PADOTI-858117 format. One line per field, with one value per residue (C-alpha): residue number from 1; x, y, z; residue in three letters. Coordinates in pm, whole numbers, plus 50000, padded with zeros to 5 digits. Example, Ala and Ser with C-alpha at 12.3 -4.5 7.8 and 13.67 -1.06 7.14 Angstrom:
2
k	1,2
c1	51230,51367
c2	49550,49894
c3	50780,50714
r	Ala,Ser
! end
This chain:
299
k	1,2,3,4,5,6,7,8,9,10,11,12,13,14,15,16,17,18,19,20,21,22,23,24,25,26,27,28,29,30,31,32,33,34,35,36,37,38,39,40,41,42,43,44,45,46,47,48,49,50,51,52,53,54,55,56,57,58,59,60,61,62,63,64,65,66,67,68,69,70,71,72,73,74,75,76,77,78,79,80,81,82,83,84,85,86,87,88,89,90,91,92,93,94,95,96,97,98,99,100,101,102,103,104,105,106,107,108,109,110,111,112,113,114,115,116,117,118,119,120,121,122,123,124,125,126,127,128,129,130,131,132,133,134,135,136,137,138,139,140,141,142,143,144,145,146,147,148,149,150,151,152,153,154,155,156,157,158,159,160,161,162,163,164,165,166,167,168,169,170,171,172,173,174,175,176,177,178,179,180,181,182,183,184,185,186,187,188,189,190,191,192,193,194,195,196,197,198,199,200,201,202,203,204,205,206,207,208,209,210,211,212,213,214,215,216,217,218,219,220,221,222,223,224,225,226,227,228,229,230,231,232,233,234,235,236,237,238,239,240,241,242,243,244,245,246,247,248,249,250,251,252,253,254,255,256,257,258,259,260,261,262,263,264,265,266,267,268,269,270,271,272,273,274,275,276,277,278,279,280,281,282,283,284,285,286,287,288,289,290,291,292,293,294,295,296,297,298,299
c1	05515,05264,05202,04784,04758,04845,04531,04577,04255,03926,03800,03903,03833,03763,03406,03403,03565,03315,03014,03159,03194,02924,02743,02901,02799,02409,02420,02604,02323,02040,02217,02201,01812,01796,01997,01753,01433,01552,01641,01342,01143,01396,01293,00927,00899,01143,00889,01085,01051,01407,01520,01525,01742,01999,01958,02306,02489,02207,02247,02007,02017,01906,01936,02171,02472,02636,02354,02312,02695,02616,02278,02531,02742,02397,02509,02876,02742,02489,02778,03009,02776,02765,03148,03104,02834,03079,03412,03262,02987,03135,03521,03469,03744,03778,03724,04064,04180,04118,04318,04647,04793,04867,04648,04545,04521,04770,04607,04934,04992,04673,04703,05083,04946,04639,04872,05160,04932,04700,05058,05183,04815,04844,05199,05113,04760,04998,05223,04933,04777,05080,05117,04790,04579,04348,04186,04070,03850,03710,03370,03227,03053,02924,03097,02779,02795,03175,03138,02858,03056,03342,03180,03010,03330,03528,03260,03173,03412,03619,03385,03304,03684,03738,03484,03632,03940,03804,03620,03903,04241,04118,03864,03920,04319,04346,04152,04311,04664,04573,04734,04928,05210,05393,05287,05304,05046,04841,04811,04777,04472,04309,04382,04239,03928,03923,04007,03739,03477,03543,03467,03116,03217,03098,03480,03533,03405,03699,03933,03813,04170,04333,04106,04050,04448,04440,04193,04419,04702,04548,04386,04739,04966,04721,04722,05091,05136,04956,05117,05467,05398,05234,04886,04563,04678,04859,04649,04331,04495,04587,04287,04062,04299,04280,03918,03860,04086,03961,03580,03704,03918,03753,03450,03377,03090,03177,03263,03120,03013,02785,02782,02928,03061,03422,03682,03751,03569,03790,03638,03905,04002,04332,04341,04706,04823,04614,04745,05133,05062,04934,05233,05414,05213,05202,05550,05687,05420,05523,05871,05825,05609,05899,06140,05922,05798,06057,05909,05733,05717,05419,05468
c2	51735,51921,51799,51754,51903,52234,52292,52637,52580,52693,52848,52698,52875,52678,52723,52603,52309,52271,52310,52014,51776,51813,51825,51417,51357,51444,51274,50952,50962,51010,50695,50523,50562,50477,50139,50086,50106,49906,49649,49616,49609,49295,49135,49201,49058,48755,48540,48385,48420,48323,48638,48951,49268,49284,49596,49632,49580,49690,49358,49112,48792,48466,48630,48636,48765,48878,49103,49217,49354,49512,49659,49841,50053,50250,50437,50511,50608,50858,50999,51029,51257,51456,51507,51554,51853,51978,52017,52127,52408,52488,52482,52554,52322,51981,51639,51494,51775,51566,51328,51468,51786,51698,51777,51417,51113,50884,50527,50313,50440,50316,50010,49984,50050,49824,49512,49564,49589,49265,49076,49136,49045,48696,48649,48715,48542,48252,48250,48253,47960,47773,47879,47861,47606,47527,47791,47783,47549,47558,47719,47469,47757,47672,47854,48038,48190,48285,48425,48678,48749,48835,49017,49245,49246,49369,49648,49801,49759,49983,50265,50227,50247,50515,50724,50684,50806,51096,51196,51145,51133,51375,51613,51620,51601,51871,52059,52006,52035,52382,52463,52170,52059,51754,51440,51223,51476,51491,51125,51051,51334,51154,50801,50846,50970,50702,50388,50510,50537,50182,50107,50020,49704,49366,49261,49435,49156,48983,49201,49580,49651,49459,49515,49864,49898,49738,49989,50293,50147,50113,50482,50618,50414,50518,50879,50857,50703,51012,51249,51140,51057,51358,51234,50939,50752,50496,50447,50448,50131,49968,50057,49860,49568,49509,49532,49312,49040,48980,48973,48724,48490,48495,48538,48485,48494,48898,48982,49330,49199,48925,48571,48592,48314,48369,48079,48043,48061,48165,47952,48082,48454,48593,48972,48937,48773,49066,49330,49229,49114,49459,49588,49419,49480,49859,49887,49682,49849,50206,50128,50001,50328,50521,50341,50373,50738,50896,51154,51469,51753,51969,52356
c3	78119,78309,78640,78640,78983,78853,78653,78477,78231,78344,78665,78954,79324,79605,79571,79228,79403,79632,79410,79182,79464,79611,79248,79205,79546,79495,79176,79316,79580,79315,79136,79458,79457,79135,79150,79493,79285,79016,79248,79441,79115,79023,79362,79276,78954,79043,79186,79454,79804,79890,79687,79890,79939,80223,80384,80527,80199,79937,79721,79641,79812,79638,79268,79030,79158,78791,78743,79109,79015,78693,78823,79114,78834,78747,79064,78906,78555,78731,78916,78604,78449,78762,78753,78385,78420,78706,78514,78208,78328,78688,78645,78275,78126,77994,78119,78073,78312,78571,78467,78257,78198,77883,77563,77543,77757,77759,77696,77711,78057,78170,77986,78095,78471,78412,78282,78526,78800,78697,78700,79042,79139,78972,79107,79463,79451,79305,79595,79835,79731,79733,80084,80202,79918,80169,80184,79832,79666,79282,79263,78997,78785,78447,78109,78057,78412,78414,78043,78165,78432,78240,78023,78338,78485,78143,78049,78343,78667,78465,78508,78892,78970,78720,78849,79232,79057,78856,79197,79469,79313,79051,79172,79517,79497,79275,79531,79835,79608,79552,79948,79951,79744,80001,79803,80138,80328,79991,79961,80343,80333,80032,80125,80448,80313,80004,80277,80551,80304,80226,80623,80575,80295,80405,80419,80734,80893,80883,81068,81097,81167,80939,80626,80740,80724,80373,80250,80360,80221,79868,79884,79997,79755,79422,79530,79603,79303,79082,79264,79202,78832,78772,78596,78679,78397,78586,78907,78675,78531,78849,79087,78771,78759,79092,79120,78791,78899,79232,79073,78804,79048,79423,79571,79925,80192,80302,79947,79889,79547,79685,79565,79197,79005,79038,78935,79324,79657,79952,80261,80503,80456,80616,80637,80735,80426,80238,80378,80310,80006,79943,80077,79811,79551,79577,79662,79356,79132,79245,79215,78826,78792,78900,78655,78372,78382,78645,78880,78857,79118,79195,79158
r	Met,Lys,His,Tyr,Leu,Asn,Val,Lys,Glu,Gly,Lys,Asn,Ser,Trp,Pro,Arg,Tyr,Leu,Ala,Ser,Ile,Leu,Leu,Ala,Val,Val,Phe,Met,Ile,Ala,Gly,Ser,Ile,Val,Tyr,Phe,Ile,Met,Glu,Leu,Leu,Arg,Val,Glu,Leu,Asp,Gly,Asn,Asn,Ala,Thr,Phe,Ile,Asp,Met,Asp,Thr,Gly,Met,Val,Val,Gly,Gly,Asn,Gly,Thr,Val,Ser,Leu,Leu,Met,Thr,His,Ile,Ile,Tyr,Ile,Val,Ala,Leu,Ile,Gly,Leu,Trp,Ile,Gly,Val,Arg,Phe,Ile,His,Lys,Arg,Lys,Phe,Arg,Thr,Leu,Ile,Thr,Gly,Glu,Glu,Ser,Ile,Asn,Trp,Lys,Lys,Ile,Ile,Trp,Gly,Phe,Thr,Val,Phe,Ala,Gly,Leu,Phe,Leu,Val,Thr,Ser,Gly,Ala,Asp,Phe,Leu,Phe,Asn,Ala,Asp,Asp,Tyr,Ile,Trp,Asn,Asn,Val,Ser,Leu,Ser,Gln,Tyr,Val,Phe,Leu,Phe,Ile,Val,Val,Leu,Leu,Phe,Val,Pro,Ile,Gln,Thr,Thr,Val,Glu,Glu,Leu,Leu,Phe,Arg,Gly,Leu,Leu,Leu,Gln,Phe,Ile,Gly,Lys,Lys,Leu,Lys,Asn,Pro,Ile,Leu,Leu,Ala,Ser,Ile,Val,Gly,Leu,Ile,Phe,Gly,Ser,Leu,His,Phe,Thr,Asn,Pro,Glu,Met,Asn,Asp,Ser,Ala,Ile,Leu,Val,Gly,Leu,Asp,Tyr,Leu,Leu,Ala,Gly,Phe,Ala,Leu,Thr,Phe,Ile,Ala,Val,Lys,Thr,Gly,Ser,Leu,Glu,Leu,Ser,Ile,Gly,Ala,His,Ala,Ala,Asn,Asn,Met,Met,Ile,Phe,Leu,Leu,Phe,Thr,Tyr,Asp,Asp,Ser,Val,Ala,Gly,Asp,Ile,Pro,Ser,Leu,Phe,Arg,Ile,Ile,Asp,Thr,Ser,Pro,Leu,Tyr,Ser,Leu,Ile,Trp,Ser,Ile,Ile,Ile,Phe,Thr,Val,Phe,Tyr,Leu,Leu,Cys,Arg,Lys,Lys,Tyr,Gly,Ser,Lys,Thr,Ile,Met
! end
């Protein structure tokens, strides 16, 4: 199997990487502007004085939380276009080269990563519920509300997570991997960048240190798994599973998703327990990935 960081196809000089990364960022900013304008229009047309945009989070308060979640994906759809343009016209190579060094994407690998990570998430969430049952309450959402949320999460959340994977553990990691080959060092650098960009999320209000460490851990683990297994499929599946499970199962006051009709509302978050469960999930997931797909070396 060819390691996806050993890119031979196309033109991959460092100025081209910088140009394509900058292009993706510009498209993401453009998508953010489009999203903000659309949300402003939604608030103005709502006719409800209690509906407004929270300038700290950029989310609509008082409106339909699921619609707000849906609207945020404008940012990632536009960013995806920028990524595609950069890879196809600046690097002059096929888009799949951000994911794999093989001739085609291994969709079974993505599904395996999604299924296993989702299973680990459900097991640890169930264990946390047993230990801390008083922290959870049933959210009393209607069937129609939850079906709408389920459709939005199923169709759009994988776009958000995949775009982040393609940008950080695809384009950026391939760029840094041109000079560095040590998996731990690569995972530390990209994980730090990925994690720190989540420090503005409202969840940080619970505990800047513990939640911040949780983000850094996720960034490190997903990058390390991609480097060690030689492709991005497993990280794409795991990242999608993590976000989808969170949105479908849990909501709380400081959730980045806003007030959505998840099945349970967390009334007392525990950043320490969350960090511990994350360590367990990512450790077990990595060991299972290594057993299933082995370990690859960057040449």
